[in-house]
LOLO-880819 format. One record per atom (N, C-alpha, C, CB): x, y, z; atom name; residue in one letter. Coordinates in nm, 3 decimals, decimal comma. Glycine has a CB too. Example, Ala and Ser with C-alpha at 12.3 -4.5 7.8 and 13.67 -1.06 7.14 Angstrom:
// LOLO-880819
       px       py       pz  pami  mivo
    1,319   -0,569    0,780     N     a
    1,230   -0,450    0,780    CA     a
    1,320   -0,330    0,780     C     a
    1,131   -0,447    0,905    CB     a
    1,285   -0,225    0,708     N     s
    1,367   -0,106    0,714    CA     s
    1,290    0,003    0,787     C     s
    1,408   -0,060    0,572    CB     s
END
This chain:
// LOLO-880819
       px       py       pz  pami  mivo
   -2,411   18,990  -10,848     N     m
   -2,382   19,102  -10,760    CA     m
   -2,241   19,086  -10,705     C     m
   -2,486   19,112  -10,646    CB     m
   -2,171   19,196  -10,690     N     f
   -2,033   19,198  -10,642    CA     f
   -2,032   19,190  -10,490     C     f
   -1,959   19,325  -10,691    CB     f
   -1,960   19,092  -10,436     N     d
   -1,948   19,077  -10,291    CA     d
   -1,826   19,154  -10,244     C     d
   -1,937   18,926  -10,251    CB     d
   -1,849   19,269  -10,177     N     k
   -1,738   19,354  -10,132    CA     k
   -1,650   19,287  -10,028     C     k
   -1,791   19,483  -10,077    CB     k
   -1,704   19,189   -9,957     N     s
   -1,625   19,125   -9,851    CA     s
   -1,536   19,013   -9,906     C     s
   -1,719   19,068   -9,745    CB     s
   -1,562   18,969  -10,029     N     a
   -1,481   18,862  -10,088    CA     a
   -1,342   18,915  -10,121     C     a
   -1,550   18,804  -10,215    CB     a
   -1,237   18,837  -10,094     N     p
   -1,102   18,883  -10,127    CA     p
   -1,084   18,896  -10,278     C     p
   -0,996   18,787  -10,069    CB     p
   -1,012   18,997  -10,319     N     l
   -0,984   19,015  -10,461    CA     l
   -0,879   18,913  -10,503     C     l
   -0,935   19,160  -10,490    CB     l
   -0,889   18,865  -10,625     N     p
   -0,800   18,757  -10,670    CA     p
   -0,661   18,806  -10,712     C     p
   -0,862   18,684  -10,784    CB     p
   -0,630   18,933  -10,695     N     f
   -0,503   18,986  -10,744    CA     f
   -0,398   18,983  -10,633     C     f
   -0,521   19,129  -10,797    CB     f
   -0,308   18,885  -10,643     N     k
   -0,206   18,869  -10,538    CA     k
   -0,064   18,893  -10,589     C     k
   -0,214   18,730  -10,480    CB     k
   -0,045   18,888  -10,721     N     r
    0,087   18,912  -10,780    CA     r
    0,068   19,002  -10,901     C     r
    0,159   18,778  -10,820    CB     r
    0,124   19,122  -10,893     N     l
    0,110   19,221  -10,998    CA     l
    0,240   19,232  -11,076     C     l
    0,069   19,358  -10,940    CB     l
    0,235   19,211  -11,207     N     l
    0,352   19,235  -11,290    CA     l
    0,353   19,384  -11,322     C     l
    0,351   19,147  -11,421    CB     l
    0,462   19,451  -11,288     N     v
    0,477   19,594  -11,315    CA     v
    0,596   19,612  -11,408     C     v
    0,494   19,675  -11,182    CB     v
    0,571   19,626  -11,538     N     p
    0,681   19,651  -11,631    CA     p
    0,742   19,788  -11,605     C     p
    0,633   19,641  -11,777    CB     p
    0,873   19,794  -11,603     N     l
    0,947   19,917  -11,576    CA     l
    1,034   19,948  -11,697     C     l
    1,033   19,905  -11,447    CB     l
    1,040   20,075  -11,734     N     d
    1,122   20,108  -11,851    CA     d
    1,267   20,137  -11,814     C     d
    1,063   20,228  -11,922    CB     d
    1,297   20,138  -11,685     N     g
    1,434   20,162  -11,641    CA     g
    1,474   20,308  -11,648     C     g
    1,528   20,082  -11,723    CB     g
    1,381   20,395  -11,684     N     a
    1,415   20,537  -11,700    CA     a
    1,295   20,624  -11,665     C     a
    1,461   20,567  -11,844    CB     a
    1,245   20,693  -11,766     N     e
    1,145   20,798  -11,749    CA     e
    1,019   20,755  -11,675     C     e
    1,107   20,849  -11,883    CB     e
    0,962   20,639  -11,709     N     l
    0,835   20,598  -11,649    CA     l
    0,850   20,517  -11,520     C     l
    0,757   20,517  -11,748    CB     l
    0,972   20,476  -11,488     N     t
    0,992   20,389  -11,372    CA     t
    0,939   20,449  -11,242     C     t
    1,138   20,359  -11,356    CB     t
    0,968   20,575  -11,207     N     p
    0,915   20,627  -11,081    CA     p
    0,762   20,621  -11,074     C     p
    0,961   20,770  -11,060    CB     p
    0,695   20,658  -11,183     N     r
    0,549   20,653  -11,185    CA     r
    0,499   20,509  -11,175     C     r
    0,494   20,719  -11,312    CB     r
    0,564   20,419  -11,246     N     a
    0,522   20,279  -11,247    CA     a
    0,538   20,216  -11,109     C     a
    0,600   20,200  -11,350    CB     a
    0,651   20,239  -11,045     N     i
    0,672   20,175  -10,914    CA     i
    0,582   20,238  -10,809     C     i
    0,820   20,187  -10,872    CB     i
    0,562   20,370  -10,815     N     d
    0,470   20,433  -10,720    CA     d
    0,328   20,379  -10,736     C     d
    0,470   20,586  -10,738    CB     d
    0,281   20,369  -10,860     N     a
    0,147   20,316  -10,886    CA     a
    0,138   20,170  -10,843     C     a
    0,110   20,330  -11,034    CB     a
    0,240   20,091  -10,879     N     g
    0,240   19,950  -10,842    CA     g
    0,237   19,929  -10,692     C     g
    0,361   19,882  -10,900    CB     g
    0,319   20,006  -10,620     N     i
    0,322   19,994  -10,474    CA     i
    0,186   20,033  -10,414     C     i
    0,433   20,083  -10,415    CB     i
    0,128   20,142  -10,461     N     a
    0,000   20,187  -10,407    CA     a
   -0,109   20,082  -10,429     C     a
   -0,043   20,320  -10,471    CB     a
   -0,115   20,027  -10,549     N     i
   -0,217   19,927  -10,580    CA     i
   -0,190   19,799  -10,502     C     i
   -0,221   19,898  -10,731    CB     i
   -0,065   19,753  -10,501     N     a
   -0,031   19,630  -10,428    CA     a
   -0,061   19,645  -10,279     C     a
    0,118   19,595  -10,449    CB     a
   -0,032   19,761  -10,224     N     h
   -0,058   19,784  -10,082    CA     h
   -0,207   19,773  -10,053     C     h
   -0,005   19,922  -10,040    CB     h
   -0,290   19,833  -10,136     N     q
   -0,435   19,826  -10,117    CA     q
   -0,488   19,685  -10,131     C     q
   -0,505   19,917  -10,215    CB     q
   -0,431   19,608  -10,222     N     l
   -0,480   19,473  -10,249    CA     l
   -0,416   19,367  -10,160     C     l
   -0,457   19,438  -10,393    CB     l
   -0,310   19,404  -10,089     N     g
   -0,235   19,304  -10,013    CA     g
   -0,159   19,211  -10,108     C     g
   -0,329   19,223   -9,923    CB     g
   -0,110   19,267  -10,218     N     a
   -0,045   19,188  -10,322    CA     a
    0,106   19,212  -10,323     C     a
   -0,104   19,222  -10,459    CB     a
    0,176   19,128  -10,397     N     a
    0,319   19,142  -10,419    CA     a
    0,341   19,201  -10,558     C     a
    0,393   19,006  -10,404    CB     a
    0,456   19,263  -10,577     N     i
    0,494   19,319  -10,706    CA     i
    0,605   19,236  -10,768     C     i
    0,538   19,466  -10,692    CB     i
    0,590   19,209  -10,896     N     v
    0,697   19,151  -10,976    CA     v
    0,738   19,261  -11,072     C     v
    0,652   19,016  -11,052    CB     v
    0,851   19,326  -11,044     N     g
    0,903   19,429  -11,132    CA     g
    0,973   19,363  -11,249     C     g
    0,999   19,524  -11,057    CB     g
    0,952   19,416  -11,368     N     f
    1,006   19,351  -11,487    CA     f
    1,057   19,455  -11,585     C     f
    0,899   19,262  -11,554    CB     f
    1,183   19,444  -11,620     N     i
    1,245   19,534  -11,717    CA     i
    1,281   19,455  -11,841     C     i
    1,370   19,604  -11,657    CB     i
    1,239   19,508  -11,955     N     v
    1,274   19,450  -12,085    CA     v
    1,354   19,555  -12,159     C     v
    1,145   19,407  -12,168    CB     v
    1,468   19,515  -12,209     N     e
    1,548   19,607  -12,290    CA     e
    1,573   19,544  -12,425     C     e
    1,682   19,642  -12,221    CB     e
    1,544   19,621  -12,527     N     a
    1,574   19,576  -12,663    CA     a
    1,723   19,589  -12,686     C     a
    1,495   19,657  -12,770    CB     a
    1,781   19,497  -12,762     N     p
    1,924   19,507  -12,791    CA     p
    1,955   19,638  -12,862     C     p
    1,969   19,387  -12,877    CB     p
    2,066   19,697  -12,824     N     v
    2,112   19,820  -12,888    CA     v
    2,189   19,782  -13,013     C     v
    2,199   19,907  -12,791    CB     v
    2,152   19,839  -13,128     N     p
    2,228   19,804  -13,248    CA     p
    2,372   19,853  -13,235     C     p
    2,162   19,865  -13,375    CB     p
    2,465   19,765  -13,263     N     v
    2,606   19,802  -13,255    CA     v
    2,672   19,775  -13,390     C     v
    2,679   19,723  -13,142    CB     v
    2,766   19,858  -13,427     N     p
    2,835   19,836  -13,555    CA     p
    2,908   19,702  -13,553     C     p
    2,935   19,950  -13,584    CB     p
    2,921   19,644  -13,669     N     s
    2,992   19,516  -13,676    CA     s
    3,134   19,534  -13,625     C     s
    2,992   19,460  -13,820    CB     s
    3,179   19,433  -13,553     N     g
    3,313   19,439  -13,496    CA     g
    3,314   19,502  -13,358     C     g
    3,405   19,516  -13,587    CB     g
    3,202   19,558  -13,313     N     s
    3,195   19,619  -13,180    CA     s
    3,162   19,513  -13,076     C     s
    3,090   19,732  -13,177    CB     s
    3,182   19,552  -12,953     N     a
    3,157   19,460  -12,842    CA     a
    3,011   19,470  -12,799     C     a
    3,251   19,490  -12,723    CB     a
    2,921   19,402  -12,870     N     g
    2,779   19,403  -12,836    CA     g
    2,752   19,348  -12,698     C     g
    2,702   19,325  -12,937    CB     g
    2,828   19,247  -12,657     N     s
    2,804   19,187  -12,526    CA     s
    2,836   19,285  -12,413     C     s
    2,888   19,059  -12,509    CB     s
    2,927   19,379  -12,438     N     v
    2,958   19,481  -12,337    CA     v
    2,835   19,570  -12,315     C     v
    3,080   19,568  -12,381    CB     v
    2,767   19,608  -12,424     N     e
    2,645   19,688  -12,414    CA     e
    2,536   19,611  -12,340     C     e
    2,596   19,730  -12,553    CB     e
    2,523   19,483  -12,370     N     e
    2,422   19,401  -12,302    CA     e
    2,454   19,393  -12,153     C     e
    2,416   19,260  -12,363    CB     e
    2,581   19,379  -12,118     N     l
    2,621   19,374  -11,978    CA     l
    2,589   19,506  -11,908     C     l
    2,771   19,342  -11,966    CB     l
    2,618   19,616  -11,972     N     r
    2,587   19,748  -11,914    CA     r
    2,437   19,764  -11,896     C     r
    2,641   19,861  -12,003    CB     r
    2,358   19,720  -11,993     N     a
    2,212   19,729  -11,983    CA     a
    2,162   19,645  -11,867     C     a
    2,145   19,683  -12,115    CB     a
    2,217   19,527  -11,850     N     e
    2,175   19,441  -11,740    CA     e
    2,214   19,502  -11,605     C     e
    2,237   19,300  -11,754    CB     e
    2,333   19,561  -11,597     N     e
    2,375   19,626  -11,472    CA     e
    2,282   19,743  -11,438     C     e
    2,520   19,676  -11,484    CB     e
    2,245   19,823  -11,540     N     r
    2,150   19,933  -11,517    CA     r
    2,016   19,879  -11,469     C     r
    2,130   20,016  -11,647    CB     r
    1,969   19,773  -11,532     N     a
    1,840   19,713  -11,494    CA     a
    1,845   19,663  -11,350     C     a
    1,804   19,598  -11,589    CB     a
    1,954   19,599  -11,313     N     q
    1,966   19,547  -11,175    CA     q
    1,965   19,661  -11,074     C     q
    2,094   19,462  -11,160    CB     q
    2,031   19,773  -11,107     N     r
    2,028   19,890  -11,017    CA     r
    1,887   19,943  -11,001     C     r
    2,121   20,001  -11,069    CB     r
    1,816   19,955  -11,112     N     v
    1,678   20,004  -11,107    CA     v
    1,591   19,910  -11,024     C     v
    1,620   20,019  -11,251    CB     v
    1,607   19,781  -11,046     N     l
    1,527   19,683  -10,972    CA     l
    1,558   19,686  -10,822     C     l
    1,551   19,543  -11,027    CB     l
    1,686   19,703  -10,786     N     r
    1,721   19,713  -10,643    CA     r
    1,656   19,836  -10,580     C     r
    1,874   19,720  -10,625    CB     r
    1,658   19,948  -10,652     N     n
    1,596   20,071  -10,602    CA     n
    1,445   20,050  -10,583     C     n
    1,622   20,188  -10,700    CB     n
    1,381   19,988  -10,680     N     c
    1,237   19,961  -10,669    CA     c
    1,207   19,866  -10,553     C     c
    1,183   19,902  -10,801    CB     c
    1,293   19,768  -10,535     N     e
    1,274   19,675  -10,424    CA     e
    1,283   19,748  -10,290     C     e
    1,379   19,562  -10,429    CB     e
    1,379   19,839  -10,278     N     e
    1,393   19,916  -10,153    CA     e
    1,267   19,999  -10,126     C     e
    1,516   20,009  -10,160    CB     e
    1,212   20,062  -10,231     N     q
    1,090   20,141  -10,215    CA     q
    0,973   20,052  -10,173     C     q
    1,056   20,214  -10,346    CB     q
    0,961   19,936  -10,235     N     a
    0,852   19,844  -10,201    CA     a
    0,866   19,795  -10,058     C     a
    0,850   19,725  -10,299    CB     a
    0,988   19,762  -10,017     N     q
    1,010   19,715   -9,880    CA     q
    0,973   19,821   -9,778     C     q
    1,155   19,674   -9,861    CB     q
    1,008   19,948   -9,807     N     r
    0,970   20,056   -9,715    CA     r
    0,818   20,067   -9,701     C     r
    1,028   20,190   -9,763    CB     r
    0,747   20,031   -9,807     N     a
    0,600   20,038   -9,805    CA     a
    0,538   19,908   -9,754     C     a
    0,548   20,069   -9,944    CB     a
    0,621   19,809   -9,725     N     g
    0,570   19,681   -9,675    CA     g
    0,510   19,593   -9,785     C     g
    0,467   19,706   -9,570    CB     g
    0,556   19,612   -9,907     N     v
    0,504   19,535  -10,021    CA     v
    0,612   19,439  -10,069     C     v
    0,458   19,630  -10,136    CB     v
    0,581   19,308  -10,073     N     p
    0,679   19,213  -10,125    CA     p
    0,713   19,244  -10,271     C     p
    0,625   19,069  -10,114    CB     p
    0,841   19,226  -10,306     N     f
    0,888   19,261  -10,439    CA     f
    0,989   19,159  -10,486     C     f
    0,950   19,402  -10,440    CB     f
    0,980   19,126  -10,614     N     e
    1,088   19,052  -10,679    CA     e
    1,108   19,116  -10,816     C     e
    1,055   18,897  -10,691    CB     e
    1,231   19,117  -10,861     N     g
    1,261   19,183  -10,987    CA     g
    1,324   19,089  -11,087     C     g
    1,352   19,299  -10,964    CB     g
    1,292   19,112  -11,214     N     h
    1,345   19,031  -11,323    CA     h
    1,379   19,120  -11,441     C     h
    1,244   18,921  -11,364    CB     h
    1,471   19,072  -11,522     N     y
    1,520   19,146  -11,638    CA     y
    1,527   19,053  -11,757     C     y
    1,659   19,210  -11,609    CB     y
    1,491   19,103  -11,874     N     r
    1,502   19,025  -11,996    CA     r
    1,552   19,116  -12,109     C     r
    1,367   18,960  -12,034    CB     r
    1,635   19,060  -12,194     N     h
    1,694   19,132  -12,307    CA     h
    1,634   19,071  -12,434     C     h
    1,853   19,123  -12,307    CB     h
    1,546   19,146  -12,502     N     t
    1,482   19,094  -12,623    CA     t
    1,428   19,209  -12,707     C     t
    1,369   18,996  -12,586    CB     t
    1,401   19,181  -12,832     N     t
    1,344   19,284  -12,919    CA     t
    1,192   19,289  -12,910     C     t
    1,386   19,259  -13,063    CB     t
    1,127   19,183  -12,866     N     d
    0,981   19,178  -12,860    CA     d
    0,933   19,208  -12,719     C     d
    0,929   19,040  -12,907    CB     d
    0,924   19,336  -12,689     N     v
    0,893   19,383  -12,553    CA     v
    0,757   19,333  -12,507     C     v
    0,897   19,536  -12,548    CB     v
    0,653   19,350  -12,589     N     a
    0,518   19,312  -12,548    CA     a
    0,508   19,162  -12,519     C     a
    0,417   19,352  -12,656    CB     a
    0,564   19,080  -12,605     N     s
    0,561   18,935  -12,582    CA     s
    0,637   18,897  -12,456     C     s
    0,620   18,860  -12,702    CB     s
    0,748   18,966  -12,431     N     a
    0,825   18,937  -12,309    CA     a
    0,744   18,970  -12,184     C     a
    0,958   19,017  -12,309    CB     a
    0,669   19,080  -12,188     N     i
    0,586   19,118  -12,073    CA     i
    0,476   19,015  -12,050     C     i
    0,525   19,258  -12,095    CB     i
    0,407   18,977  -12,156     N     v
    0,299   18,878  -12,144    CA     v
    0,355   18,744  -12,095     C     v
    0,227   18,859  -12,280    CB     v
    0,468   18,702  -12,149     N     s
    0,531   18,576  -12,107    CA     s
    0,575   18,582  -11,962     C     s
    0,652   18,543  -12,196    CB     s
    0,632   18,695  -11,921     N     a
    0,677   18,710  -11,783    CA     a
    0,559   18,700  -11,686     C     a
    0,750   18,844  -11,764    CB     a
    0,447   18,760  -11,721     N     a
    0,329   18,753  -11,634    CA     a
    0,289   18,608  -11,610     C     a
    0,211   18,832  -11,694    CB     a
    0,295   18,526  -11,713     N     q
    0,263   18,385  -11,698    CA     q
    0,373   18,312  -11,621     C     q
    0,242   18,319  -11,836    CB     q
    0,497   18,336  -11,660     N     e
    0,611   18,266  -11,599    CA     e
    0,620   18,291  -11,448     C     e
    0,740   18,310  -11,666    CB     e
    0,592   18,415  -11,406     N     y
    0,604   18,450  -11,264    CA     y
    0,471   18,445  -11,191     C     y
    0,664   18,588  -11,250    CB     y
    0,372   18,376  -11,252     N     r
    0,242   18,349  -11,190    CA     r
    0,170   18,475  -11,142     C     r
    0,261   18,255  -11,074    CB     r
    0,173   18,578  -11,225     N     c
    0,103   18,702  -11,192    CA     c
   -0,042   18,690  -11,235     C     c
    0,171   18,824  -11,259    CB     c
   -0,129   18,767  -11,169     N     d
   -0,269   18,762  -11,206    CA     d
   -0,322   18,897  -11,255     C     d
   -0,352   18,715  -11,089    CB     d
   -0,234   18,996  -11,267     N     m
   -0,269   19,124  -11,329    CA     m
   -0,141   19,194  -11,371     C     m
   -0,353   19,212  -11,230    CB     m
   -0,151   19,271  -11,479     N     i
   -0,039   19,353  -11,526    CA     i
   -0,077   19,498  -11,503     C     i
   -0,007   19,325  -11,678    CB     i
    0,013   19,573  -11,438     N     v
   -0,009   19,715  -11,413    CA     v
    0,096   19,792  -11,493     C     v
    0,000   19,749  -11,259    CB     v
    0,049   19,870  -11,592     N     m
    0,141   19,941  -11,680    CA     m
    0,118   20,091  -11,671     C     m
    0,125   19,894  -11,824    CB     m
    0,226   20,165  -11,679     N     v
    0,220   20,310  -11,689    CA     v
    0,259   20,345  -11,832     C     v
    0,314   20,382  -11,584    CB     v
    0,185   20,436  -11,892     N     t
    0,210   20,471  -12,031    CA     t
    0,233   20,621  -12,044     C     t
    0,093   20,428  -12,119    CB     t
    0,297   20,658  -12,152     N     h
    0,318   20,800  -12,181    CA     h
    0,187   20,871  -12,210     C     h
    0,413   20,817  -12,299    CB     h
    0,088   20,797  -12,259     N     g
   -0,039   20,857  -12,295    CA     g
   -0,026   20,952  -12,413     C     g
   -0,096   20,931  -12,176    CB     g
    0,049   20,910  -12,514     N     r
    0,072   20,996  -12,630    CA     r
   -0,050   21,015  -12,718     C     r
    0,183   20,941  -12,713    CB     r
   -0,152   20,930  -12,703     N     g
   -0,270   20,943  -12,787    CA     g
   -0,253   20,871  -12,919     C     g
   -0,301   21,089  -12,811    CB     g
   -0,350   20,887  -13,005     N     t
   -0,355   20,815  -13,131    CA     t
   -0,236   20,846  -13,221     C     t
   -0,482   20,848  -13,204    CB     t
   -0,202   20,972  -13,235     N     v
   -0,090   21,010  -13,323    CA     v
    0,041   20,953  -13,269     C     v
   -0,079   21,163  -13,336    CB     v
    0,062   20,962  -13,139     N     g
    0,183   20,908  -13,079    CA     g
    0,195   20,758  -13,099     C     g
    0,188   20,940  -12,933    CB     g
    0,081   20,686  -13,085     N     r
    0,084   20,542  -13,107    CA     r
    0,119   20,510  -13,252     C     r
   -0,050   20,479  -13,071    CB     r
    0,064   20,589  -13,345     N     l
    0,093   20,565  -13,486    CA     l
    0,241   20,590  -13,518     C     l
    0,006   20,655  -13,574    CB     l
    0,298   20,693  -13,457     N     l
    0,438   20,726  -13,484    CA     l
    0,535   20,634  -13,411     C     l
    0,465   20,869  -13,445    CB     l
    0,506   20,606  -13,284     N     f
    0,602   20,534  -13,200    CA     f
    0,560   20,391  -13,167     C     f
    0,623   20,608  -13,072    CB     f
    0,436   20,354  -13,194     N     g
    0,387   20,223  -13,152    CA     g
    0,352   20,227  -13,005     C     g
    0,492   20,114  -13,181    CB     g
    0,298   20,120  -12,956     N     s
    0,262   20,117  -12,815    CA     s
    0,278   19,977  -12,761     C     s
    0,118   20,167  -12,795    CB     s
    0,376   19,962  -12,672     N     h
    0,393   19,833  -12,606    CA     h
    0,269   19,803  -12,523     C     h
    0,520   19,831  -12,517    CB     h
    0,213   19,906  -12,462     N     t
    0,094   19,887  -12,379    CA     t
   -0,020   19,831  -12,464     C     t
    0,052   20,020  -12,313    CB     t
   -0,043   19,890  -12,579     N     q
   -0,149   19,843  -12,669    CA     q
   -0,126   19,697  -12,706     C     q
   -0,155   19,931  -12,797    CB     q
   -0,003   19,662  -12,737     N     q
    0,028   19,524  -12,776    CA     q
    0,007   19,428  -12,659     C     q
    0,172   19,515  -12,826    CB     q
    0,041   19,470  -12,538     N     v
    0,020   19,384  -12,421    CA     v
   -0,129   19,362  -12,398     C     v
    0,085   19,447  -12,294    CB     v
   -0,207   19,468  -12,410     N     i
   -0,352   19,455  -12,391    CA     i
   -0,409   19,353  -12,490     C     i
   -0,422   19,592  -12,409    CB     i
   -0,366   19,360  -12,613     N     v
   -0,417   19,270  -12,717    CA     v
   -0,374   19,126  -12,692     C     v
   -0,370   19,315  -12,855    CB     v
   -0,251   19,105  -12,647     N     r
   -0,195   18,970  -12,634    CA     r
   -0,223   18,901  -12,501     C     r
   -0,047   18,975  -12,655    CB     r
   -0,249   18,977  -12,397     N     s
   -0,261   18,919  -12,263    CA     s
   -0,399   18,861  -12,237     C     s
   -0,229   19,024  -12,158    CB     s
   -0,400   18,749  -12,168     N     t
   -0,527   18,693  -12,120    CA     t
   -0,557   18,742  -11,978     C     t
   -0,523   18,539  -12,124    CB     t
   -0,462   18,812  -11,919     N     l
   -0,480   18,867  -11,784    CA     l
   -0,536   19,008  -11,791     C     l
   -0,346   18,868  -11,706    CB     l
   -0,597   19,054  -11,683     N     p
   -0,638   19,195  -11,679    CA     p
   -0,514   19,284  -11,686     C     p
   -0,719   19,226  -11,550    CB     p
   -0,526   19,396  -11,758     N     v
   -0,418   19,493  -11,769    CA     v
   -0,472   19,627  -11,722     C     v
   -0,363   19,502  -11,916    CB     v
   -0,413   19,680  -11,617     N     l
   -0,451   19,811  -11,565    CA     l
   -0,351   19,912  -11,620     C     l
   -0,453   19,814  -11,408    CB     l
   -0,401   20,011  -11,693     N     v
   -0,315   20,110  -11,756    CA     v
   -0,329   20,242  -11,684     C     v
   -0,348   20,124  -11,906    CB     v
   -0,216   20,297  -11,640     N     m
   -0,213   20,423  -11,571    CA     m
   -0,145   20,525  -11,663     C     m
   -0,138   20,411  -11,434    CB     m
   -0,204   20,645  -11,672     N     h
   -0,144   20,752  -11,753    CA     h
   -0,063   20,844  -11,665     C     h
   -0,250   20,833  -11,828    CB     h
END
């Protein structure tokens, strides 16, 4: 039987952020859930390397991506602070987004992953793939998926 008075074990929520379209929904959902649970948020942005033509300054693109990620993370931190939710942000540059998310959850001692998805359905997953699907399969932690 479930004891409603027992504290929930979720104290650190990894909230992957895409740095763009889904970020507002992800941070709003993460803050709401963290606030209810009395948990902290670990915001995490993963960016795949942008293919650059040979001879181009690839490191310049990586620097710009990191600067964008840091701006997004600062904005999310400000929102979390206004809501009274502890926040820390991290950024990683890699091609394997799902593995980076699962690894980050372990590295930053999170006990649940909260993801927002486009909710494209079966056809969308077949055409575009799904980082969310891959995280669910690879993670040993609970994954809460918000549409």
